[in-house]
C-alpha positions in Angstrom: 48.2 48.6 23.4 44.7 47.6 22.2 42.9 48.7 19.1 39.4 48.3 17.8 38.5 47.2 14.3 35.5 45.9 12.4 36.1 42.6 10.7 34.5 39.6 9.0 35.5 36.1 10.2 36.8 34.2 7.1 38.2 31.2 8.9 38.1 29.5 12.3 40.6 26.9 13.6 40.2 25.2 16.9 43.1 24.9 19.3 42.7 22.5 22.2 39.5 22.3 24.1 38.6 26.0 24.5 40.7 28.2 22.2 40.4 29.3 18.5 42.5 31.1 15.9 40.3 33.5 14.0 41.2 34.8 10.5 39.6 38.2 9.9 39.1 40.4 6.9 39.4 44.1 8.0 39.3 47.4 6.2 42.4 48.8 7.9 44.7 45.8 8.0 43.4 43.4 5.4 43.6 39.8 6.5 44.8 39.2 10.0 45.0 36.2 12.3 44.2 36.5 16.0 44.0 34.1 19.0 40.6 33.9 20.6 41.4 32.4 24.0 38.5 30.5 25.7 36.2 31.4 22.7 34.6 27.9 22.9 33.5 28.4 26.5 29.8 29.0 27.0 30.4 32.0 29.1 33.0 33.6 26.8 32.5 37.2 25.9 33.8 36.6 22.4 32.0 33.3 21.6 29.2 34.7 19.5 31.5 36.9 17.4 34.1 34.1 16.8 32.1 32.0 14.4 32.5 31.8 10.6 30.9 34.6 8.6 30.3 36.8 11.7 30.9 40.5 11.1 31.7 42.3 14.3 33.7 44.7 16.3 36.9 43.3 17.7 39.2 44.7 20.4 42.7 43.4 19.6 45.8 43.3 21.6 49.1 43.0 19.6 51.4 40.7 21.5 55.0 40.0 20.7 54.2 37.7 17.7 50.4 37.8 17.2 47.1 39.4 17.8 44.9 38.4 20.7 41.2 39.1 20.8 40.3 40.8 24.1 36.6 41.5 23.3 34.3 41.0 20.4 30.7 42.1 19.6 28.8 40.6 16.8 27.0 43.0 14.4 25.8 40.6 11.8 26.0 36.8 11.9 24.2 36.0 8.6 21.8 33.4 10.1 20.0 33.3 6.8 22.9 31.6 5.1 23.3 28.9 7.7 20.0 27.3 6.9 20.7 26.9 3.2 23.5 24.6 2.3 23.9 26.0 -1.2 24.1 29.6 0.0 26.4 28.6 2.9 28.8 26.8 0.5 28.9 29.9 -1.8 29.6 32.2 1.2 32.5 29.9 2.2 33.8 30.2 -1.4 33.8 34.0 -1.1 35.8 33.7 2.1 38.3 31.5 0.3 38.7 34.1 -2.4 39.2 36.9 0.1 42.0 34.8 1.7 43.5 34.2 -1.8 43.5 37.9 -2.9 44.0 40.0 0.2 47.5 40.4 1.5 48.0 40.2 5.3 48.4 43.6 6.9 47.4 45.7 3.9 44.3 47.8 3.9 41.3 46.2 2.1 38.2 48.4 2.6 36.8 47.7 -0.9 37.2 44.0 -0.6 35.5 43.9 2.8 32.6 46.0 1.5 32.3 43.8 -1.6 32.2 40.5 0.5 29.7 42.0 3.0 27.4 43.2 0.2 27.6 39.9 -1.6 26.7 38.0 1.6 23.8 40.4 2.2 22.4 39.9 -1.3 22.9 36.2 -1.0 21.1 36.1 2.4 18.2 38.2 1.2 17.7 36.5 -2.1 17.7 39.7 -4.1 19.7 38.0 -6.8 20.3 34.4 -7.8 23.3 32.8 -6.2 24.8 32.3 -9.7 24.6 36.0 -10.5 26.0 37.0 -7.1 28.9 34.5 -7.6 29.8 35.9 -11.0 29.7 39.6 -9.9 31.8 38.8 -6.8 34.4 36.8 -8.7 34.8 39.5 -11.4 34.9 42.5 -9.1 37.3 40.8 -6.6 39.8 39.9 -9.3 39.5 43.4 -10.6 40.2 44.9 -7.2 43.3 42.6 -7.0 44.6 44.3 -10.2 43.8 41.6 -12.7 40.7 43.0 -14.4 40.2 41.6 -17.9 40.3 44.1 -20.8 36.8 44.1 -22.2 36.6 47.7 -23.3 37.5 47.1 -26.9 38.9 44.4 -29.2 42.3 43.4 -28.0 43.6 43.1 -31.6 42.1 45.9 -33.7 40.9 48.2 -30.9 37.4 48.7 -32.3 34.4 48.8 -30.0 32.1 45.8 -30.0 29.0 46.0 -32.1 27.9 42.4 -31.6 29.2 39.2 -30.2 32.8 39.0 -29.0 35.3 36.3 -28.2 36.6 36.3 -24.6 40.0 34.6 -24.1 40.8 33.9 -20.5 44.5 33.3 -21.2 45.0 36.8 -22.6 42.3 38.4 -20.4 41.0 40.2 -23.5 38.0 40.3 -25.7 38.3 40.2 -29.5 36.1 40.7 -32.5 35.1 37.3 -34.0 37.0 38.4 -37.2 40.2 39.0 -35.2 40.3 35.8 -33.1 38.3 32.6 -32.7 40.2 31.4 -29.6 37.9 31.6 -26.6 34.3 31.7 -25.6 31.7 33.5 -27.6 29.9 36.1 -25.4 26.9 38.2 -26.3 26.7 42.0 -26.3 24.7 41.7 -23.0 27.5 39.8 -21.3 30.1 42.2 -22.6 28.1 45.1 -21.1 27.7 43.3 -17.8 31.4 42.7 -17.5 32.2 46.3 -18.3 29.6 47.4 -15.8 31.0 45.4 -12.9 34.7 46.2 -13.7 34.2 50.0 -14.1 31.5 50.8 -11.5 31.8 51.2 -7.7 30.9 48.4 -5.4 27.6 49.9 -4.3 26.4 49.9 -7.9 27.5 46.5 -9.3 24.3 44.7 -8.4 22.0 47.2 -10.0 21.4 45.3 -13.2 20.0 42.0 -14.4 20.5 39.5 -17.2 18.3 37.0 -19.0 19.0 33.4 -17.8 21.1 32.5 -20.8 23.3 35.5 -20.5 23.6 35.0 -16.7 24.9 31.5 -17.3 27.5 32.7 -19.8 28.5 35.7 -17.6 29.0 33.2 -14.8 31.2 30.9 -16.9 33.3 33.8 -18.1 33.9 35.2 -14.6 34.7 31.8 -13.1 37.0 30.6 -15.9 39.0 33.8 -15.9 39.4 33.7 -12.1 40.5 30.1 -12.0 43.0 30.6 -14.8 44.5 33.7 -13.2 44.9 32.0 -9.8 45.9 28.6 -11.2 44.1 27.0 -8.3 41.1 24.9 -7.5 39.0 25.8 -4.5 37.4 23.1 -2.3 34.6 25.5 -1.4 33.8 26.0 -5.0 33.8 22.3 -5.7 31.5 21.7 -2.8 29.2 24.6 -4.0 28.9 22.9 -7.4 28.2 19.5 -5.8 25.2 20.9 -3.9 23.9 23.0 -6.8 23.2 20.1 -9.2 
């Protein structure tokens, strides 16, 4: 029996001369992998929708061991990202993060909406790539259940009245008097982290930061995510190489 779902192409692997395996991020089923037979043929009805970063409507048939794409219609292909190597590299990093955090077969509507929103902002240039990267990293790891505790000091429990110390190992913020182990972050960065963690996805881009705070915000989000995953991401390394 066939089913129809909307999905974002996170990964494409070629098989032989004409076929592909497509990894999709969907709202209903999380990450799924599906065979796209003859997708590389010029006259294929799924050719346009079977490319990386394409968001489309996919008609899937569940075979004995795998999904097979029967039809696909592209809704958004994010052409604006393909002409900018820095933006494209960052978009691929977002795909890598989705593959890391979203389990196969489990619903992931918030993660799909987050990645789509981030790609849209990245394409339209509404925010700097560095800002979009930090917001996406922090919100994604929060959706995965690993949000840092930045609501109050992790030692004395007091609210922050000035600078704080963020420790990526504990995932907590501290008063400078309570701990010196970590990176010093300004009140603006603390507020930004709180805003992203506690607000809905449709609101997390509705603020801005001065350049210095944006850089520190980005460092805090990236360092925390990399520590929690214990991994390096080739797409992130490539993004950094083309951003210098």
